[in-house]
N, C-alpha and C positions, 0 to 999 in steps of 0.2 A: 841525268837520271830520269827514267820514265816511270810513271805510275800507271799501271794497267789494272783497271777494275773490271772484273768479269762476274758473270753469274756462276755460282759454285757447282758447275757441272763439267764433265769431261769435254764435251763438244765446244764449249766456250773457251776453255783453256787451250784446247788443241788449235783452234783458229788463231788465237792471239799468239801462241807459240810459233806457229808457221810464219806469221807475219814478222815476228821478231827475228827468226832465223834468216828470213829473206833480207832483212835490213842489217844482218850481222851484228845485232845488239847483244853484247855479252851478258851473262847472268848477273854480274856485279852491278850493271847499270839499270836493273829492272826491280821495281817494287810491285809485288803482286798483292792485290786486295780483292775481296769478294763482296758483292752487294747484289741482293736479289732484286731490289727496287730500281736501281739505276745501273745496269750492267754496261760495260764498255766505256764508262766515263773516262776521259783522257785516253781512250783507246787508239787503235790504229786504223779504223775503218775509213777515215778521211785522208789518210796519208797516202801519197803516191808511192807505190812500192816499186822497186827496181825489177826489171825483167830478168829474174834469175830463177834457176830451178832449185826448189827446196830439196836438200839432201834426203835420200831415202834412209829410213830407220828400220831396224828389225821389227817384225810383227810382234815378237815377244815383248818389246818395249811398249807398244800400243796396248796390249792386253794388260800389262802391269800398270800402266798409267790410268787406264780405265778403272781398274780396281782401286788404286790409290786415291783417285778423284772422289770416291765415295766416302773417304775418311773425313774427319772434321778438324784435323790439325791444320792450323793456318799456314804452316811451313810447307805443306805438300806441293803447292804450285811452284814455289821457287826452287825446291829441290828437284822436282820433276823437270823443270826447264834446265837446270844445271846438268842433270844427267843427259838430257836431250842434246845440249850444247857439246858436252864431252863426247858423245857418240858421233856427232856430225863434224862440227868445226874443230873440235878437239882431237878428232881422229882416234879416239879410244874405242875402236870397234869391238873389242872384247870386254868392255866394261861390265856388261850384264853377267858375265861369268865370274867376276871377282867378288866373292861374297865378303871378303875382308875390307872392302872399300867402305868408308863411312857413309857415303850417300846410298850405296846399294844396300848396306845393312839396315839403314833406316827405312828405305822403301820396302824391303822384304818384311820388316816388322809390321808395317802398315798393311801389306797384303795379307799377312797371316791373321791380323785382327779382323780384316774385312771378311776373309774366308770363314772364320769362326762365327761371325755375326750372320752370314748367309746360311750357314749350317743350322744355327738356332732358329732362324726364320722358317726354313723348310720344315723343321721338326715341330715348332710350337704354334704355328698359325692354326686357329680353330674357326671354321666357318659356321655361321648360324643362318638358318633358313628364314628369309624375310618375305617370300611370296612367290608367285608364278607369273610369267609373262603371258598375258592373255592371247597375244598374237602367235607366239612361237610355242607356247606350252612348256618352255624351259623353266626349271626351278632357278630361283635367284637367291644367292647367298652373300653375306657380308662378314668380314673378319676384321678384328682390330689387333694390331701388333705394334710394339714399341721397340724397334731396332735401335742399336746404339749409334749406327752410322747411316748414311744415305744409300742404302743397299737395295731399294725397291726395284730399280731398273735391272740390277744384276740378278735379282732373285725371281723376277716375273716369269722368265721362260720356264722355270720348273713348274710353276702353278698352271701355266698355259697348257703344258703337256699333260699334267696329272689330272686336271679338272676341266678338260676341253668340252665336256658334255653338259656343263651348266654355266649359267651366267653368275659372275662373282665380282666382288670388289674387296680389296684389301686396303684398309685405312691405316695410315701411320701419321705421326706428327710431322715427318719430313715431306712425304709425298704419298699419293694414293694411286693405285693401279686398278683398272677395270677391264674385264673380259666379257665380250658380248657374243662369243661364239665364232667370231671372224677376225677380230683384231684387238690388240691391247691399247688402252687409252690411259694417259697419265694426267693427273690433276694435282693441284697444290695440297699440302698436308692439312689435316683437320685435328680438332681436339677430341679427347675421349668421349665427350658427350654426343658426338655424331654417330657413334657405333651403337648397334642394337643391344638390348638386354638379353638375359638368358632365354633359351628356348628349349624345346624337347630334345634337341640334339645333344645338349649338355648332359642330360640324363643317360643318353646312349654312351657318351664318352666315359662317364663315371662307371657305368656297368662294365664296359670293356676293360677299363683300367683295373677295376677290382678283380676281374676274372683272370688277368694275366699277372697280377702281383704275386710274386713268389717270396714268402717270408724267409725261406731257408737261404735265399741268395741276397738278402738285404744287406747293402753297404751304404749307410746314410751319407758319408762323405763323398763317395764315388757318385751317388745319385745327385747330390747337390752340385757337384762339379759339372755334371752333364746337363742338369736342369737347374740352373741357379735360381735362387728365391725371387729375384727381380721379375722373373717370368710367371711366377705362380699366380699372381693376381688376375691374369688373363686366361688361365687354364682351368676349365671346368673340373678336371680330375684332381686339381691341386687341393681342393677342399677335403679330399679323402686321405691325403698323405699322413697327416698327424695321427689319424685314427688307425691307419694300417700299420704304421710304425709301432704304435702302442700295443697293437694286438699281435705283432709278429712273434714275440717270444712265446706266448701261449699257443699260437698256431703251430709253431715248430715243435714244441713239446708234445702236442697232441698227435702230430704226424709221426713222431718217433715212437710213441707208445701204442699207436694203432697197429693191430696185427695186419700183416700183409694178406691181401686176398689172393686166392689161388688163381693162377693164370688160366684164362679161358682156352679151351681147345681150339685149334685152328678150324675155321669153317670148312664144311665139305664143299669142295669145288673140283670138278673133274679136270678142268684145264690146269689149275694150280697143282693138283696131284700129279699130273703128267709131267709138268715142268720140274717138280721136286724129284721125281723118279729119274728123269733124264740127268739132272744135276748129280745125283748120287752115283749113277752109272759112269759118268764122266770123271768123277773125282777119285784119285787113287788112294785117298786117305779115309774114305767112308765105306763101310761095308754095305752091300746091297740090302734094301729093305726086305724084311721077311714078310711074305704074304701069309695071311691067316689061313 
């Protein structure tokens, strides 16, 4: 029986799994443990590996394993290795397509949980302005977020593309990511106290949220399903939710009792008038416009 202790990241598991495959160590003979402080203890780096070619695996498995590695369930490393063994030495080449398989069902559930967490991070990260870089003139922003899983590396590309024009950092308890305009950098996680306090951007968020809130379409349960309460404490607009819900009934009643305003006439525009006339001439269902 082998005990393999790894850092809880995909790259560390992948290297150990490749070595185990090369040694043809079956999943039943491996105990996977994770330790951030002392990775690879009792590992395989000092063992002389045979000169064998590690079997190829589908790229879909690597994508799936990278996602599952971000979960926090301690069983994920052993189940991933078992699936890897079955795909290679077990010659179950179509395993990924068998959704009824117990291992695949568990892996797919983990992937779905990671996908939901990534979606929440994309939606609920709120940056706060902390200063300007005197050399580059670029604004610098910091955000605090508390994901359920270790998804920072899986989510970072979205923010790199969306906010490429500013310097920013996203701080989380698991890991932090920083963008300086040219590359992403990752550092260990920090506590909430390291994040900045409220700033003027929070008022902008609240103004925007109040302006788009539609009381006639309010569905509290659906809203809480999409934006669970555990995220509210870090959202500047969340302080308005109770107030807007309480006011929604009166606002809807006011909307229903307010007389509708007459529609404004179309603005005079020669180009738009010519297009309208052309459309009327081409349509067999509309009579031609009568000239005054």
